N, CA, C and O atoms as a Tinker XYZ file with bonds, in Angstrom:
   264  protein
     1  N     15.575000  -13.277000   17.761000    73     2
     2  CA    15.793000  -12.254000   17.238000    64     1     3
     3  C     15.090000  -12.029000   15.753000    63     2     4     5
     4  O     15.623000  -12.637000   14.825000    81     3
     5  N     14.236000  -11.420000   15.531000    73     3     6
     6  CA    13.752000  -11.276000   14.066000    64     5     7
     7  C     14.110000  -10.215000   13.105000    63     6     8     9
     8  O     14.185000   -9.007000   13.331000    81     7
     9  N     14.299000  -10.780000   12.110000    73     7    10
    10  CA    15.071000   -9.848000   10.977000    64     9    11
    11  C     13.631000   -9.026000   10.227000    63    10    12    13
    12  O     12.692000   -9.705000    9.810000    81    11
    13  N     13.631000   -7.980000   10.166000    73    11    14
    14  CA    12.448000   -7.785000    9.143000    64    13    15
    15  C     13.030000   -6.728000    8.394000    63    14    16    17
    16  O     14.019000   -6.058000    8.692000    81    15
    17  N     12.132000   -6.633000    7.144000    73    15    18
    18  CA    12.664000   -5.736000    6.107000    64    17    19
    19  C     11.188000   -4.917000    5.707000    63    18    20    21
    20  O     10.041000   -5.216000    6.041000    81    19
    21  N     11.591000   -3.975000    5.013000    73    19    22
    22  CA    10.814000   -2.871000    4.593000    64    21    23
    23  C     10.657000   -2.557000    3.107000    63    22    24    25
    24  O     11.563000   -1.919000    2.570000    81    23
    25  N      9.688000   -2.907000    2.448000    73    23    26
    26  CA     9.185000   -2.186000    1.321000    64    25    27
    27  C      8.712000   -1.439000    0.720000    63    26    28    29
    28  O      7.684000   -2.047000    0.424000    81    27
    29  N      8.605000   -0.143000    0.074000    73    27    30
    30  CA     7.761000    0.987000   -0.476000    64    29    31
    31  C      6.988000    0.061000   -1.805000    63    30    32    33
    32  O      7.524000   -0.774000   -2.533000    81    31
    33  N      5.368000    0.608000   -1.814000    73    31    34
    34  CA     4.622000   -0.113000   -2.862000    64    33    35
    35  C      3.951000    1.356000   -3.039000    63    34    36    37
    36  O      3.769000    2.143000   -2.110000    81    35
    37  N      3.665000    1.551000   -4.211000    73    35    38
    38  CA     2.623000    2.667000   -4.681000    64    37    39
    39  C      0.876000    2.098000   -5.123000    63    38    40    41
    40  O      1.117000    1.262000   -5.993000    81    39
    41  N      0.009000    2.122000   -5.030000    73    39    42
    42  CA    -1.038000    1.548000   -5.011000    64    41    43
    43  C     -2.336000    2.345000   -5.237000    63    42    44    45
    44  O     -2.253000    3.467000   -4.738000    81    43
    45  N     -3.351000    2.127000   -5.761000    73    43    46
    46  CA    -4.202000    2.953000   -6.370000    64    45    47
    47  C     -5.555000    2.418000   -6.317000    63    46    48    49
    48  O     -5.519000    1.189000   -6.267000    81    47
    49  N     -6.863000    2.943000   -6.307000    73    47    50
    50  CA    -7.751000    2.328000   -6.411000    64    49    51
    51  C     -8.980000    3.519000   -6.490000    63    50    52    53
    52  O     -8.877000    4.563000   -5.847000    81    51
    53  N    -10.075000    3.240000   -7.304000    73    51    54
    54  CA   -10.992000    4.283000   -7.383000    64    53    55
    55  C    -12.285000    4.369000   -6.909000    63    54    56    57
    56  O    -13.333000    4.708000   -7.458000    81    55
    57  N    -11.914000    3.850000   -5.328000    73    55    58
    58  CA   -13.034000    3.761000   -4.291000    64    57    59
    59  C    -12.450000    4.348000   -3.371000    63    58    60    61
    60  O    -13.154000    5.317000   -3.089000    81    59
    61  N    -11.390000    4.319000   -2.609000    73    59    62
    62  CA   -11.040000    5.206000   -1.281000    64    61    63
    63  C     -9.461000    4.792000   -1.023000    63    62    64    65
    64  O     -8.922000    3.886000   -1.659000    81    63
    65  N     -8.831000    5.521000   -0.075000    73    63    66
    66  CA    -7.547000    5.046000    0.186000    64    65    67
    67  C     -7.735000    3.644000    0.820000    63    66    68    69
    68  O     -7.222000    2.587000    0.454000    81    67
    69  N     -8.651000    3.885000    1.935000    73    67    70
    70  CA    -8.212000    2.474000    2.546000    64    69    71
    71  C     -8.316000    0.877000    1.439000    63    70    72    73
    72  O     -7.799000   -0.206000    1.715000    81    71
    73  N     -9.087000    1.191000    0.272000    73    71    74
    74  CA    -9.178000    0.156000   -0.279000    64    73    75
    75  C     -7.771000    0.093000   -1.547000    63    74    76    77
    76  O     -7.443000   -0.894000   -2.204000    81    75
    77  N     -7.143000    1.488000   -1.584000    73    75    78
    78  CA    -5.715000    1.442000   -2.311000    64    77    79
    79  C     -4.785000    0.933000   -1.049000    63    78    80    81
    80  O     -4.044000    0.025000   -1.427000    81    79
    81  N     -4.639000    1.213000    0.142000    73    79    82
    82  CA    -3.800000    0.127000    0.941000    64    81    83
    83  C     -3.994000   -1.247000    0.814000    63    82    84    85
    84  O     -3.033000   -2.013000    0.742000    81    83
    85  N     -5.444000   -1.726000    0.770000    73    83    86
    86  CA    -5.790000   -3.199000    0.675000    64    85    87
    87  C     -5.137000   -3.811000   -0.284000    63    86    88    89
    88  O     -4.571000   -4.901000   -0.200000    81    87
    89  N     -5.243000   -2.820000   -1.590000    73    87    90
    90  CA    -4.612000   -3.388000   -2.951000    64    89    91
    91  C     -3.063000   -3.545000   -2.830000    63    90    92    93
    92  O     -2.492000   -4.422000   -3.477000    81    91
    93  N     -2.396000   -2.718000   -2.023000    73    91    94
    94  CA    -0.975000   -2.599000   -1.828000    64    93    95
    95  C     -0.625000   -4.014000   -1.464000    63    94    96    97
    96  O     -0.013000   -4.882000   -2.086000    81    95
    97  N     -1.280000   -3.997000   -0.084000    73    95    98
    98  CA    -1.236000   -5.742000    0.787000    64    97    99
    99  C     -1.434000   -6.847000    0.223000    63    98   100   101
   100  O     -0.889000   -7.937000    0.401000    81    99
   101  N     -2.373000   -6.475000   -0.588000    73    99   102
   102  CA    -2.785000   -7.727000   -1.710000    64   101   103
   103  C     -1.620000   -8.101000   -2.918000    63   102   104   105
   104  O     -1.175000   -9.207000   -3.225000    81   103
   105  N     -1.378000   -7.071000   -3.347000    73   103   106
   106  CA    -0.190000   -7.245000   -4.451000    64   105   107
   107  C      1.029000   -7.661000   -4.054000    63   106   108   109
   108  O      1.590000   -8.506000   -4.751000    81   107
   109  N      1.670000   -7.169000   -2.886000    73   107   110
   110  CA     2.576000   -7.490000   -2.468000    64   109   111
   111  C      2.637000   -8.893000   -1.582000    63   110   112   113
   112  O      3.651000   -9.583000   -1.682000    81   111
   113  N      1.895000   -9.182000   -0.990000    73   111   114
   114  CA     1.607000  -10.978000   -0.727000    64   113   115
   115  C      1.806000  -11.679000   -1.899000    63   114   116   117
   116  O      1.845000  -12.896000   -1.715000    81   115
   117  N      1.927000  -11.369000   -2.886000    73   115   118
   118  CA     1.838000  -12.588000   -4.118000    64   117   119
   119  C      3.215000  -12.809000   -4.218000    63   118   120   121
   120  O      3.599000  -13.883000   -4.683000    81   119
   121  N      4.308000  -11.657000   -3.723000    73   119   122
   122  CA     5.718000  -12.465000   -3.762000    64   121   123
   123  C      6.274000  -12.372000   -2.470000    63   122   124   125
   124  O      7.372000  -12.901000   -2.295000    81   123
   125  N      5.636000  -11.710000   -1.392000    73   123   126
   126  CA     6.209000  -11.174000    0.038000    64   125   127
   127  C      5.229000  -12.142000    1.036000    63   126   128   129
   128  O      3.999000  -12.116000    1.081000    81   127
   129  N      6.018000  -12.880000    1.709000    73   127   130
   130  CA     5.347000  -13.885000    2.752000    64   129   131
   131  C      5.673000  -13.075000    4.255000    63   130   132   133
   132  O      6.485000  -12.150000    4.225000    81   131
   133  N      5.110000  -13.397000    5.376000    73   131   134
   134  CA     4.883000  -12.973000    6.797000    64   133   135
   135  C      4.961000  -11.652000    6.712000    63   134   136   137
   136  O      5.931000  -11.200000    7.320000    81   135
   137  N      3.969000  -10.486000    5.920000    73   135   138
   138  CA     3.765000   -9.324000    6.545000    64   137   139
   139  C      3.218000   -8.977000    7.569000    63   138   140   141
   140  O      2.121000   -9.367000    7.969000    81   139
   141  N      4.126000   -8.014000    8.217000    73   139   142
   142  CA     3.698000   -7.719000    9.612000    64   141   143
   143  C      3.225000   -6.344000   10.092000    63   142   144   145
   144  O      2.917000   -6.054000   11.248000    81   143
   145  N      3.217000   -5.375000    8.792000    73   143   146
   146  CA     2.494000   -3.910000    9.215000    64   145   147
   147  C      2.713000   -3.311000    8.004000    63   146   148   149
   148  O      3.671000   -3.619000    7.295000    81   147
   149  N      1.726000   -2.298000    7.644000    73   147   150
   150  CA     2.165000   -1.476000    6.857000    64   149   151
   151  C      1.838000    0.015000    7.122000    63   150   152   153
   152  O      0.828000    0.399000    7.713000    81   151
   153  N      2.809000    0.808000    6.618000    73   151   154
   154  CA     3.174000    2.230000    7.218000    64   153   155
   155  C      2.395000    3.142000    5.736000    63   154   156   157
   156  O      2.910000    2.901000    4.644000    81   155
   157  N      1.335000    4.024000    5.773000    73   155   158
   158  CA     0.879000    4.818000    5.063000    64   157   159
   159  C      1.936000    5.778000    5.068000    63   158   160   161
   160  O      2.254000    6.300000    6.136000    81   159
   161  N      2.546000    6.088000    3.955000    73   159   162
   162  CA     3.318000    7.346000    4.060000    64   161   163
   163  C      2.952000    8.515000    3.361000    63   162   164   165
   164  O      3.438000    9.619000    3.606000    81   163
   165  N      1.950000    8.253000    2.339000    73   163   166
   166  CA     1.575000    9.656000    1.676000    64   165   167
   167  C      0.233000    9.175000    1.176000    63   166   168   169
   168  O      0.003000    7.967000    1.109000    81   167
   169  N     -0.535000    9.952000    0.872000    73   167   170
   170  CA    -2.090000    9.843000    0.235000    64   169   171
   171  C     -1.893000   10.961000   -0.940000    63   170   172   173
   172  O     -1.329000   12.053000   -0.864000    81   171
   173  N     -2.545000   10.332000   -2.061000    73   171   174
   174  CA    -3.028000   11.972000   -2.790000    64   173   175
   175  C     -4.181000   11.189000   -3.796000    63   174   176   177
   176  O     -4.422000    9.984000   -3.711000    81   175
   177  N     -4.696000   11.915000   -4.549000    73   175   178
   178  CA    -5.778000   11.833000   -5.719000    64   177   179
   179  C     -5.597000   12.221000   -6.720000    63   178   180   181
   180  O     -4.977000   13.280000   -6.625000    81   179
   181  N     -5.868000   11.860000   -8.092000    73   179   182
   182  CA    -6.449000   12.161000   -9.219000    64   181   183
   183  C     -7.429000   12.543000   -9.380000    63   182   184   185
   184  O     -8.357000   11.763000   -9.166000    81   183
   185  N     -7.790000   14.145000   -9.908000    73   183   186
   186  CA    -8.980000   14.285000  -10.035000    64   185   187
   187  C     -9.643000   14.916000  -11.618000    63   186   188   189
   188  O     -9.093000   15.786000  -12.293000    81   187
   189  N    -10.775000   14.308000  -11.915000    73   187   190
   190  CA   -11.129000   14.697000  -13.500000    64   189   191
   191  C    -13.012000   15.350000  -13.004000    63   190   192   193
   192  O    -13.747000   14.873000  -12.139000    81   191
   193  N    -13.279000   16.507000  -13.910000    73   191   194
   194  CA   -14.515000   16.780000  -14.020000    64   193   195
   195  C    -14.683000   17.447000  -12.410000    63   194   196   197
   196  O    -15.853000   17.715000  -12.134000    81   195
   197  N    -13.942000   17.665000  -11.615000    73   195   198
   198  CA   -13.976000   18.167000  -10.317000    64   197   199
   199  C    -14.514000   16.749000   -9.129000    63   198   200   201
   200  O    -15.064000   17.012000   -8.060000    81   199
   201  N    -14.279000   15.565000   -9.498000    73   199   202
   202  CA   -14.131000   14.711000   -8.632000    64   201   203
   203  C    -13.093000   13.540000   -8.647000    63   202   204   205
   204  O    -12.704000   13.074000   -9.718000    81   203
   205  N    -12.750000   13.177000   -7.712000    73   203   206
   206  CA   -11.954000   12.446000   -7.405000    64   205   207
   207  C    -12.253000   10.733000   -8.432000    63   206   208   209
   208  O    -13.123000    9.863000   -8.479000    81   207
   209  N    -11.008000   11.007000   -9.058000    73   207   210
   210  CA   -10.726000    9.509000   -9.994000    64   209   211
   211  C    -10.318000    8.327000   -9.387000    63   210   212   213
   212  O    -10.952000    7.274000   -9.322000    81   211
   213  N     -8.859000    8.655000   -8.807000    73   211   214
   214  CA    -8.261000    7.838000   -8.206000    64   213   215
   215  C     -7.510000    8.140000   -7.105000    63   214   216   217
   216  O     -6.864000    9.172000   -6.925000    81   215
   217  N     -7.638000    7.032000   -6.243000    73   215   218
   218  CA    -7.377000    7.397000   -4.407000    64   217   219
   219  C     -5.796000    6.484000   -4.902000    63   218   220   221
   220  O     -5.791000    5.446000   -5.564000    81   219
   221  N     -4.520000    7.227000   -4.358000    73   219   222
   222  CA    -3.345000    6.641000   -4.357000    64   221   223
   223  C     -2.576000    6.339000   -3.430000    63   222   224   225
   224  O     -2.892000    7.193000   -2.601000    81   223
   225  N     -1.899000    5.822000   -3.030000    73   223   226
   226  CA    -1.056000    5.649000   -1.458000    64   225   227
   227  C      0.450000    5.223000   -1.740000    63   226   228   229
   228  O      0.802000    4.534000   -2.698000    81   227
   229  N      0.996000    5.564000   -1.095000    73   227   230
   230  CA     2.785000    5.441000   -1.174000    64   229   231
   231  C      2.868000    4.821000    0.157000    63   230   232   233
   232  O      2.915000    5.570000    1.133000    81   231
   233  N      2.904000    2.937000    0.395000    73   231   234
   234  CA     2.644000    2.609000    1.819000    64   233   235
   235  C      4.743000    1.623000    1.769000    63   234   236   237
   236  O      5.463000    1.207000    0.861000    81   235
   237  N      4.851000    1.695000    3.180000    73   235   238
   238  CA     5.730000    1.189000    3.632000    64   237   239
   239  C      5.253000   -0.172000    4.123000    63   238   240   241
   240  O      4.310000   -0.165000    4.913000    81   239
   241  N      5.912000   -1.626000    3.667000    73   239   242
   242  CA     5.183000   -2.674000    3.754000    64   241   243
   243  C      6.345000   -3.557000    4.871000    63   242   244   245
   244  O      7.336000   -4.082000    4.364000    81   243
   245  N      6.162000   -3.629000    6.049000    73   243   246
   246  CA     7.132000   -4.215000    7.011000    64   245   247
   247  C      6.990000   -6.014000    6.842000    63   246   248   249
   248  O      5.940000   -6.621000    7.054000    81   247
   249  N      8.382000   -6.701000    6.390000    73   247   250
   250  CA     7.908000   -8.117000    6.568000    64   249   251
   251  C      8.883000   -8.704000    7.420000    63   250   252   253
   252  O      9.822000   -8.031000    7.846000    81   251
   253  N      8.718000  -10.074000    7.741000    73   251   254
   254  CA     9.832000  -10.706000    8.421000    64   253   255
   255  C     10.338000  -11.598000    7.552000    63   254   256   257
   256  O      9.575000  -12.086000    6.718000    81   255
   257  N     11.642000  -11.958000    7.580000    73   255   258
   258  CA    12.884000  -12.449000    6.851000    64   257   259
   259  C     13.096000  -13.921000    7.783000    63   258   260   261
   260  O     13.383000  -13.878000    8.980000    81   259
   261  N     12.924000  -15.074000    7.102000    73   259   262
   262  CA    12.819000  -16.082000    7.902000    64   261   263
   263  C     13.752000  -16.842000    7.311000    63   262   264
   264  O     14.010000  -17.961000    7.757000    81   263
């Protein structure tokens, strides 16, 4: 039986929501090993001069505890 844990991470990108999610995984993987999945909980963006300035995601990252 595997033991899984879920953490919540906020991340951003100036390119896309997909890149923001990748940034979340990249940052979390520095301190968490055995990442199994990511669930995008929320997406938002900040706007400046009628253009998206930052894409933001709130993700839940699931990893296996060994």
